[in-house]
Each structure stands twice: as C-alpha cells, then as structure tokens.
C-alpha angles and dihedrals in degrees: 000000000000117000139209123233115210121200099188115135095180103100098208094046094043089052089056092050094045094046091049090050092050091049089054091044093241117146112236131179130193134226133174105174135052090245094056091044090055092046092050093047091050095046105036138048094246112186100173136026119201110201131189104215088204092061112139097190091074144004102274095203091051088047091055090051090047092051095045092049091054114103091239092049102184125201114274125214110187129186136193144156111303091239094059096088095150093051089049091053091049090052092052091048090050090055109270108155094210131014120188142166115267091245092054091045091055091052093047097040097100091048092047091050095043089056086064095048 
C-alpha cells in the first residue's frame, strides 16, 4: 500500500493531518529533517509528500529539490500562508506539483488523502 509522507513540524496542524488520515484509513508517516526524508523515501513506497512551506526544521525549497531528485520522486503537495506568493512560486519552480494556501489545503485535505486510499 502506498503511503503519504508528511513534513509538518507544527504540532497542532500535523495532528489534524494525521488524525484525518487515520479516519480515512490512509497510512501516513512523518519526517522533519532531510535525513529522515531520505530514509523514508528509500524504505517506503511513498506516493505523496505533504509539505509545510513554513517548516523551520529544514529548508522547504531544498526539501522539494531533494524529494524530486529521488528515483521514486513522489508527488508533492505544499501549503503556505496565502500572502507568501514568492515562496509559493519558488516551491513550484523547485518541483512542487501543487502549492496551495493553508486554508485551501485544510478544505481539500480529505479529498487529497482519499485519492491515496
């Protein structure tokens, strides 16, 4: 079964994402550092990465490049504050498949996760 990798350091928001995934019976793993991201990508059949572009535990643009350069290169859905237009553009240029405002991500979260079920 394909899995989702979540790179969401914010505890409250990651809890929301993980609990929604569990409710939908979608397997989700967490990572907060480039080393753990690499380990997860090497060890698991990751189909989707959910990335908080406001992550402070790593450079999110470098993380996108790292993920996209991996041989398995899963899809990346990244989210950020709606006012961070420049960061969103940088994420797209780095290879994020979809970049959305945090509010839109929250609304679409069940649909995004169900697509992986």
